[in-house]
Every structure is written in C-alpha cells, then in structure tokens.
N, CA, C and O atoms as a GROMACS GRO file, in nm:
protein
  400
    1LEU      N    1   0.629  -0.030  -3.259
    1LEU     CA    2   0.706  -0.148  -3.292
    1LEU      C    3   0.724  -0.157  -3.443
    1LEU      O    4   0.634  -0.123  -3.520
    2ASN      N    5   0.840  -0.201  -3.483
    2ASN     CA    6   0.862  -0.210  -3.626
    2ASN      C    7   0.811  -0.343  -3.681
    2ASN      O    8   0.784  -0.436  -3.606
    3LYS      N    9   0.800  -0.350  -3.813
    3LYS     CA   10   0.744  -0.468  -3.879
    3LYS      C   11   0.827  -0.593  -3.855
    3LYS      O   12   0.771  -0.702  -3.840
    4GLU      N   13   0.961  -0.580  -3.851
    4GLU     CA   14   1.047  -0.696  -3.828
    4GLU      C   15   1.023  -0.757  -3.691
    4GLU      O   16   1.017  -0.879  -3.677
    5PHE      N   17   1.009  -0.673  -3.590
    5PHE     CA   18   0.984  -0.723  -3.456
    5PHE      C   19   0.848  -0.792  -3.449
    5PHE      O   20   0.836  -0.899  -3.391
    6LEU      N   21   0.747  -0.730  -3.508
    6LEU     CA   22   0.613  -0.791  -3.506
    6LEU      C   23   0.612  -0.925  -3.578
    6LEU      O   24   0.549  -1.020  -3.531
    7ALA      N   25   0.681  -0.934  -3.691
    7ALA     CA   26   0.687  -1.060  -3.765
    7ALA      C   27   0.758  -1.167  -3.682
    7ALA      O   28   0.713  -1.281  -3.676
    8ALA      N   29   0.869  -1.130  -3.619
    8ALA     CA   30   0.945  -1.225  -3.538
    8ALA      C   31   0.865  -1.270  -3.416
    8ALA      O   32   0.866  -1.388  -3.382
    9SER      N   33   0.796  -1.178  -3.351
    9SER     CA   34   0.721  -1.213  -3.230
    9SER      C   35   0.601  -1.300  -3.262
    9SER      O   36   0.560  -1.380  -3.178
   10SER      N   37   0.542  -1.286  -3.380
   10SER     CA   38   0.429  -1.371  -3.414
   10SER      C   39   0.475  -1.512  -3.449
   10SER      O   40   0.394  -1.606  -3.447
   11ALA      N   41   0.604  -1.529  -3.480
   11ALA     CA   42   0.658  -1.661  -3.513
   11ALA      C   43   0.702  -1.738  -3.389
   11ALA      O   44   0.727  -1.858  -3.398
   12GLY      N   45   0.711  -1.674  -3.276
   12GLY     CA   46   0.754  -1.742  -3.153
   12GLY      C   47   0.825  -1.648  -3.060
   12GLY      O   48   0.808  -1.527  -3.068
   13ASP      N   49   0.906  -1.705  -2.969
   13ASP     CA   50   0.978  -1.625  -2.870
   13ASP      C   51   1.077  -1.531  -2.938
   13ASP      O   52   1.139  -1.566  -3.038
   14VAL      N   53   1.090  -1.414  -2.881
   14VAL     CA   54   1.187  -1.316  -2.930
   14VAL      C   55   1.276  -1.278  -2.812
   14VAL      O   56   1.226  -1.248  -2.703
   15TYR      N   57   1.406  -1.281  -2.833
   15TYR     CA   58   1.500  -1.244  -2.729
   15TYR      C   59   1.557  -1.108  -2.763
   15TYR      O   60   1.599  -1.083  -2.876
   16VAL      N   61   1.560  -1.020  -2.664
   16VAL     CA   62   1.605  -0.884  -2.684
   16VAL      C   63   1.716  -0.855  -2.584
   16VAL      O   64   1.706  -0.893  -2.468
   17ARG      N   65   1.819  -0.788  -2.628
   17ARG     CA   66   1.926  -0.742  -2.541
   17ARG      C   67   1.924  -0.591  -2.540
   17ARG      O   68   1.908  -0.528  -2.645
   18PHE      N   69   1.939  -0.533  -2.424
   18PHE     CA   70   1.947  -0.388  -2.417
   18PHE      C   71   2.041  -0.347  -2.306
   18PHE      O   72   2.071  -0.425  -2.215
   19LYS      N   73   2.087  -0.226  -2.315
   19LYS     CA   74   2.177  -0.170  -2.215
   19LYS      C   75   2.107  -0.047  -2.156
   19LYS      O   76   2.051   0.034  -2.230
   20ALA      N   77   2.110  -0.036  -2.026
   20ALA     CA   78   2.044   0.076  -1.961
   20ALA      C   79   2.144   0.149  -1.871
   20ALA      O   80   2.228   0.087  -1.805
   21GLN      N   81   2.133   0.280  -1.869
   21GLN     CA   82   2.207   0.360  -1.772
   21GLN      C   83   2.107   0.405  -1.667
   21GLN      O   84   2.001   0.458  -1.700
   22ILE      N   85   2.142   0.383  -1.544
   22ILE     CA   86   2.049   0.411  -1.435
   22ILE      C   87   2.103   0.523  -1.349
   22ILE      O   88   2.220   0.525  -1.312
   23LYS      N   89   2.014   0.616  -1.317
   23LYS     CA   90   2.048   0.725  -1.226
   23LYS      C   91   1.954   0.712  -1.106
   23LYS      O   92   1.832   0.717  -1.122
   24GLN      N   93   2.011   0.695  -0.989
   24GLN     CA   94   1.930   0.680  -0.870
   24GLN      C   95   1.914   0.815  -0.802
   24GLN      O   96   2.012   0.886  -0.779
   25LEU      N   97   1.790   0.849  -0.770
   25LEU     CA   98   1.760   0.972  -0.699
   25LEU      C   99   1.679   0.939  -0.575
   25LEU      O  100   1.589   0.854  -0.579
   26ASP      N  101   1.709   1.003  -0.467
   26ASP     CA  102   1.628   0.990  -0.347
   26ASP      C  103   1.534   1.109  -0.342
   26ASP      O  104   1.577   1.224  -0.335
   27VAL      N  105   1.405   1.080  -0.346
   27VAL     CA  106   1.304   1.185  -0.341
   27VAL      C  107   1.197   1.147  -0.240
   27VAL      O  108   1.179   1.030  -0.207
   28ILE      N  109   1.129   1.247  -0.192
   28ILE     CA  110   1.015   1.225  -0.104
   28ILE      C  111   0.890   1.245  -0.188
   28ILE      O  112   0.875   1.348  -0.255
   29SER      N  113   0.804   1.148  -0.185
   29SER     CA  114   0.682   1.155  -0.263
   29SER      C  115   0.570   1.086  -0.188
   29SER      O  116   0.595   1.012  -0.093
   30LYS      N  117   0.451   1.111  -0.230
   30LYS     CA  118   0.334   1.045  -0.170
   30LYS      C  119   0.248   0.989  -0.280
   30LYS      O  120   0.239   1.046  -0.389
   31ASN      N  121   0.185   0.878  -0.251
   31ASN     CA  122   0.089   0.817  -0.341
   31ASN      C  123  -0.050   0.828  -0.278
   31ASN      O  124  -0.063   0.831  -0.156
   32LEU      N  125  -0.150   0.833  -0.360
   32LEU     CA  126  -0.288   0.835  -0.313
   32LEU      C  127  -0.348   0.699  -0.346
   32LEU      O  128  -0.346   0.657  -0.462
   33VAL      N  129  -0.401   0.630  -0.245
   33VAL     CA  130  -0.457   0.497  -0.264
   33VAL      C  131  -0.601   0.497  -0.215
   33VAL      O  132  -0.631   0.543  -0.105
   34ALA      N  133  -0.690   0.444  -0.298
   34ALA     CA  134  -0.831   0.425  -0.261
   34ALA      C  135  -0.872   0.288  -0.310
   34ALA      O  136  -0.822   0.240  -0.412
   35GLU      N  137  -0.963   0.223  -0.238
   35GLU     CA  138  -1.007   0.092  -0.284
   35GLU      C  139  -1.154   0.072  -0.253
   35GLU      O  140  -1.212   0.140  -0.169
   36THR      N  141  -1.212  -0.024  -0.324
   36THR     CA  142  -1.353  -0.053  -0.305
   36THR      C  143  -1.373  -0.120  -0.169
   36THR      O  144  -1.285  -0.188  -0.117
   37ARG      N  145  -1.491  -0.099  -0.113
   37ARG     CA  146  -1.522  -0.164   0.015
   37ARG      C  147  -1.543  -0.313  -0.006
   37ARG      O  148  -1.502  -0.395   0.077
   38GLY      N  149  -1.606  -0.348  -0.116
   38GLY     CA  150  -1.637  -0.488  -0.144
   38GLY      C  151  -1.527  -0.554  -0.225
   38GLY      O  152  -1.430  -0.491  -0.267
   39GLY      N  153  -1.545  -0.684  -0.246
   39GLY     CA  154  -1.450  -0.760  -0.323
   39GLY      C  155  -1.353  -0.835  -0.234
   39GLY      O  156  -1.327  -0.794  -0.121
   40ASP      N  157  -1.301  -0.944  -0.286
   40ASP     CA  158  -1.209  -1.031  -0.213
   40ASP      C  159  -1.076  -0.959  -0.191
   40ASP      O  160  -1.007  -0.928  -0.288
   41PRO      N  161  -1.037  -0.932  -0.065
   41PRO     CA  162  -0.910  -0.863  -0.038
   41PRO      C  163  -0.787  -0.946  -0.075
   41PRO      O  164  -0.676  -0.893  -0.079
   42ASN      N  165  -0.806  -1.075  -0.100
   42ASN     CA  166  -0.695  -1.160  -0.143
   42ASN      C  167  -0.681  -1.164  -0.295
   42ASN      O  168  -0.587  -1.223  -0.347
   43LYS      N  169  -0.773  -1.101  -0.364
   43LYS     CA  170  -0.770  -1.092  -0.510
   43LYS      C  171  -0.796  -0.947  -0.546
   43LYS      O  172  -0.911  -0.904  -0.557
   44VAL      N  173  -0.689  -0.872  -0.565
   44VAL     CA  174  -0.699  -0.727  -0.585
   44VAL      C  175  -0.660  -0.691  -0.727
   44VAL      O  176  -0.556  -0.734  -0.777
   45ILE      N  177  -0.743  -0.612  -0.791
   45ILE     CA  178  -0.711  -0.554  -0.921
   45ILE      C  179  -0.662  -0.413  -0.895
   45ILE      O  180  -0.730  -0.335  -0.829
   46VAL      N  181  -0.544  -0.379  -0.947
   46VAL     CA  182  -0.486  -0.246  -0.927
   46VAL      C  183  -0.499  -0.167  -1.056
   46VAL      O  184  -0.461  -0.213  -1.164
   47ILE      N  185  -0.554  -0.047  -1.044
   47ILE     CA  186  -0.563   0.046  -1.156
   47ILE      C  187  -0.485   0.170  -1.115
   47ILE      O  188  -0.517   0.231  -1.013
   48GLY      N  189  -0.384   0.208  -1.192
   48GLY     CA  190  -0.299   0.318  -1.148
   48GLY      C  191  -0.263   0.415  -1.258
   48GLY      O  192  -0.274   0.386  -1.377
   49ALA      N  193  -0.219   0.531  -1.214
   49ALA     CA  194  -0.169   0.636  -1.302
   49ALA      C  195  -0.075   0.722  -1.220
   49ALA      O  196  -0.078   0.719  -1.097
   50HIS      N  197   0.008   0.799  -1.288
   50HIS     CA  198   0.098   0.886  -1.214
   50HIS      C  199   0.050   1.031  -1.224
   50HIS      O  200  -0.011   1.073  -1.322
   51LEU      N  201   0.080   1.105  -1.119
   51LEU     CA  202   0.034   1.243  -1.108
   51LEU      C  203   0.136   1.344  -1.159
   51LEU      O  204   0.101   1.459  -1.187
   52ASP      N  205   0.261   1.303  -1.171
   52ASP     CA  206   0.364   1.398  -1.210
   52ASP      C  207   0.386   1.395  -1.360
   52ASP      O  208   0.329   1.312  -1.431
   53SER      N  209   0.469   1.484  -1.407
   53SER     CA  210   0.499   1.495  -1.549
   53SER      C  211   0.646   1.531  -1.563
   53SER      O  212   0.717   1.545  -1.464
   54VAL      N  213   0.690   1.547  -1.685
   54VAL     CA  214   0.827   1.592  -1.712
   54VAL      C  215   0.820   1.733  -1.768
   54VAL      O  216   0.722   1.770  -1.832
   55PRO      N  217   0.924   1.814  -1.746
   55PRO     CA  218   0.921   1.951  -1.798
   55PRO      C  219   0.903   1.959  -1.949
   55PRO      O  220   0.843   2.054  -2.000
   56GLU      N  221   0.955   1.858  -2.022
   56GLU     CA  222   0.948   1.862  -2.168
   56GLU      C  223   0.810   1.823  -2.220
   56GLU      O  224   0.781   1.846  -2.338
   57GLY      N  225   0.725   1.766  -2.137
   57GLY     CA  226   0.598   1.714  -2.186
   57GLY      C  227   0.480   1.791  -2.131
   57GLY      O  228   0.490   1.872  -2.039
   58SER      N  229   0.368   1.761  -2.192
   58SER     CA  230   0.243   1.821  -2.147
   58SER      C  231   0.185   1.735  -2.035
   58SER      O  232   0.150   1.619  -2.059
   59GLY      N  233   0.175   1.789  -1.918
   59GLY     CA  234   0.119   1.715  -1.805
   59GLY      C  235  -0.025   1.673  -1.826
   59GLY      O  236  -0.072   1.575  -1.768
   60MET      N  237  -0.096   1.749  -1.910
   60MET     CA  238  -0.235   1.713  -1.938
   60MET      C  239  -0.242   1.579  -2.011
   60MET      O  240  -0.333   1.499  -1.987
   61ASN      N  241  -0.145   1.556  -2.099
   61ASN     CA  242  -0.145   1.429  -2.172
   61ASN      C  243  -0.070   1.320  -2.096
   61ASN      O  244  -0.108   1.203  -2.102
   62ASP      N  245   0.034   1.358  -2.026
   62ASP     CA  246   0.118   1.261  -1.955
   62ASP      C  247   0.140   1.311  -1.812
   62ASP      O  248   0.234   1.386  -1.790
   63ASN      N  249   0.061   1.274  -1.720
   63ASN     CA  250  -0.041   1.172  -1.726
   63ASN      C  251  -0.171   1.226  -1.664
   63ASN      O  252  -0.240   1.154  -1.592
   64GLY      N  253  -0.203   1.350  -1.692
   64GLY     CA  254  -0.330   1.406  -1.645
   64GLY      C  255  -0.448   1.327  -1.696
   64GLY      O  256  -0.545   1.306  -1.624
   65SER      N  257  -0.441   1.282  -1.820
   65SER     CA  258  -0.552   1.206  -1.878
   65SER      C  259  -0.567   1.070  -1.808
   65SER      O  260  -0.679   1.025  -1.785
   66GLY      N  261  -0.457   1.006  -1.776
   66GLY     CA  262  -0.464   0.878  -1.705
   66GLY      C  263  -0.519   0.893  -1.565
   66GLY      O  264  -0.599   0.812  -1.518
   67SER      N  265  -0.476   0.999  -1.496
   67SER     CA  266  -0.524   1.025  -1.361
   67SER      C  267  -0.674   1.055  -1.362
   67SER      O  268  -0.748   1.006  -1.276
   68ALA      N  269  -0.717   1.134  -1.458
   68ALA     CA  270  -0.861   1.165  -1.470
   68ALA      C  271  -0.939   1.039  -1.507
   68ALA      O  272  -1.051   1.019  -1.462
   69GLY      N  273  -0.879   0.955  -1.590
   69GLY     CA  274  -0.946   0.832  -1.632
   69GLY      C  275  -0.973   0.738  -1.517
   69GLY      O  276  -1.084   0.684  -1.506
   70ILE      N  277  -0.874   0.716  -1.430
   70ILE     CA  278  -0.900   0.624  -1.319
   70ILE      C  279  -0.992   0.687  -1.215
   70ILE      O  280  -1.063   0.616  -1.144
   71LEU      N  281  -0.991   0.819  -1.204
   71LEU     CA  282  -1.088   0.885  -1.116
   71LEU      C  283  -1.229   0.862  -1.168
   71LEU      O  284  -1.320   0.835  -1.089
   72ALA      N  285  -1.249   0.872  -1.299
   72ALA     CA  286  -1.381   0.847  -1.359
   72ALA      C  287  -1.426   0.703  -1.336
   72ALA      O  288  -1.544   0.678  -1.309
   73ILE      N  289  -1.332   0.609  -1.346
   73ILE     CA  290  -1.365   0.468  -1.320
   73ILE      C  291  -1.406   0.449  -1.174
   73ILE      O  292  -1.505   0.382  -1.145
   74ALA      N  293  -1.331   0.509  -1.083
   74ALA     CA  294  -1.362   0.499  -0.940
   74ALA      C  295  -1.499   0.559  -0.911
   74ALA      O  296  -1.577   0.502  -0.834
   75GLN      N  297  -1.528   0.673  -0.970
   75GLN     CA  298  -1.658   0.738  -0.949
   75GLN      C  299  -1.772   0.652  -1.005
   75GLN      O  300  -1.880   0.645  -0.946
   76ALA      N  301  -1.748   0.587  -1.119
   76ALA     CA  302  -1.851   0.502  -1.178
   76ALA      C  303  -1.882   0.383  -1.086
   76ALA      O  304  -1.999   0.347  -1.069
   77PHE      N  305  -1.780   0.322  -1.027
   77PHE     CA  306  -1.804   0.213  -0.932
   77PHE      C  307  -1.878   0.264  -0.808
   77PHE      O  308  -1.967   0.196  -0.757
   78ALA      N  309  -1.840   0.383  -0.760
   78ALA     CA  310  -1.904   0.438  -0.640
   78ALA      C  311  -2.051   0.471  -0.664
   78ALA      O  312  -2.132   0.463  -0.571
   79ALA      N  313  -2.085   0.509  -0.787
   79ALA     CA  314  -2.223   0.550  -0.818
   79ALA      C  315  -2.317   0.430  -0.835
   79ALA      O  316  -2.439   0.447  -0.835
   80ARG      N  317  -2.261   0.310  -0.850
   80ARG     CA  318  -2.343   0.192  -0.874
   80ARG      C  319  -2.328   0.094  -0.758
   80ARG      O  320  -2.222   0.086  -0.695
   81ASN      N  321  -2.433   0.023  -0.732
   81ASN     CA  322  -2.428  -0.077  -0.625
   81ASN      C  323  -2.396  -0.212  -0.689
   81ASN      O  324  -2.485  -0.295  -0.708
   82ILE      N  325  -2.269  -0.233  -0.721
   82ILE     CA  326  -2.225  -0.354  -0.790
   82ILE      C  327  -2.156  -0.445  -0.688
   82ILE      O  328  -2.069  -0.400  -0.613
   83GLU      N  329  -2.194  -0.572  -0.688
   83GLU     CA  330  -2.126  -0.667  -0.602
   83GLU      C  331  -2.000  -0.714  -0.676
   83GLU      O  332  -2.009  -0.775  -0.782
   84LEU      N  333  -1.886  -0.684  -0.619
   84LEU     CA  334  -1.758  -0.714  -0.684
   84LEU      C  335  -1.702  -0.848  -0.639
   84LEU      O  336  -1.708  -0.882  -0.521
   85LYS      N  337  -1.648  -0.923  -0.733
   85LYS     CA  338  -1.579  -1.049  -0.700
   85LYS      C  339  -1.442  -1.018  -0.642
   85LYS      O  340  -1.401  -1.079  -0.542
   86ASN      N  341  -1.370  -0.924  -0.703
   86ASN     CA  342  -1.236  -0.885  -0.658
   86ASN      C  343  -1.238  -0.743  -0.604
   86ASN      O  344  -1.317  -0.660  -0.650
   87LYS      N  345  -1.153  -0.716  -0.507
   87LYS     CA  346  -1.135  -0.579  -0.460
   87LYS      C  347  -1.063  -0.501  -0.568
   87LYS      O  348  -0.977  -0.556  -0.637
   88ILE      N  349  -1.096  -0.375  -0.584
   88ILE     CA  350  -1.029  -0.290  -0.682
   88ILE      C  351  -0.958  -0.178  -0.607
   88ILE      O  352  -1.018  -0.106  -0.528
   89ARG      N  353  -0.829  -0.165  -0.634
   89ARG     CA  354  -0.747  -0.062  -0.569
   89ARG      C  355  -0.704   0.040  -0.675
   89ARG      O  356  -0.649   0.004  -0.779
   90PHE      N  357  -0.731   0.165  -0.647
   90PHE     CA  358  -0.694   0.275  -0.736
   90PHE      C  359  -0.573   0.346  -0.675
   90PHE      O  360  -0.576   0.386  -0.559
   91ILE      N  361  -0.466   0.361  -0.754
   91ILE     CA  362  -0.344   0.424  -0.701
   91ILE      C  363  -0.300   0.535  -0.796
   91ILE      O  364  -0.285   0.515  -0.916
   92TRP      N  365  -0.280   0.653  -0.738
   92TRP     CA  366  -0.219   0.766  -0.811
   92TRP      C  367  -0.077   0.780  -0.756
   92TRP      O  368  -0.058   0.814  -0.639
   93PHE      N  369   0.021   0.752  -0.841
   93PHE     CA  370   0.161   0.754  -0.800
   93PHE      C  371   0.215   0.897  -0.810
   93PHE      O  372   0.187   0.968  -0.907
   94GLY      N  373   0.294   0.937  -0.710
   94GLY     CA  374   0.338   1.076  -0.702
   94GLY      C  375   0.467   1.108  -0.773
   94GLY      O  376   0.485   1.224  -0.813
   95ALA      N  377   0.557   1.015  -0.792
   95ALA     CA  378   0.689   1.051  -0.846
   95ALA      C  379   0.735   0.951  -0.951
   95ALA      O  380   0.851   0.908  -0.948
   96GLU      N  381   0.649   0.914  -1.040
   96GLU     CA  382   0.684   0.815  -1.142
   96GLU      C  383   0.783   0.872  -1.243
   96GLU      O  384   0.867   0.798  -1.296
   97GLU      N  385   0.776   1.000  -1.271
   97GLU     CA  386   0.859   1.063  -1.374
   97GLU      C  387   0.990   1.121  -1.320
   97GLU      O  388   1.069   1.174  -1.398
   98VAL      N  389   1.015   1.111  -1.190
   98VAL     CA  390   1.134   1.174  -1.133
   98VAL      C  391   1.260   1.117  -1.198
   98VAL      O  392   1.276   0.995  -1.207
   99GLY      N  393   1.346   1.203  -1.243
   99GLY     CA  394   1.471   1.162  -1.303
   99GLY      C  395   1.467   1.142  -1.452
   99GLY      O  396   1.570   1.115  -1.513
  100LEU      N  397   1.350   1.154  -1.512
  100LEU     CA  398   1.340   1.135  -1.657
  100LEU      C  399   1.366   1.265  -1.731
  100LEU      O  400   1.362   1.268  -1.854
   0.00000   0.00000   0.00000
C-alpha cells in the first residue's frame, strides 16, 4: 500500500473504484476438508490454503508454504488434548489459481 492510501485510510473511510475483467472457466477440482472433533459446530473457524500454483510462480512459496502451515496447525491440535470452544475446519482448496 502506498503512503497516500495509508494516510487517507487512517483519517476515515476510503472509497475505491476499480474495473475488473473476468474470465470464467469451468474446471473440475477437489478440496480437502478436515475438522476438529470438538468445538461448537455452530461456531466454526475456517483455516484455509490453496494447493495449486501458477506456472509463473514458485509453488513452494505460493502456496506450498500456506498448505504446509495449516497442516502443522492441524497436527498441533491433534497432538494436544485441548477442549475447544469453536470447531476448527481446515480446508485445502484445489483450484484457487485457475485462470490466473
């Protein structure tokens, strides 16, 4: 973010206009979902990352590191006997980068 935007946003509401070009693609993909056994199923915290990458980028950084990170969080919860207030759902998205 540039300094002008930060200064404006700290002073109050900022209105932004943008134009987007959208390309719709139909793809088949799968997501991996795991959740804690405990916790209130009506109050769910979602932690997610995507498994795919773009040809121009390093998949290890985008988003291999995020996928590994939420796996480590899930393993840490599984290794401890913690009573959870909220259910935690871990989602690895399969086609977040498609079309980029």
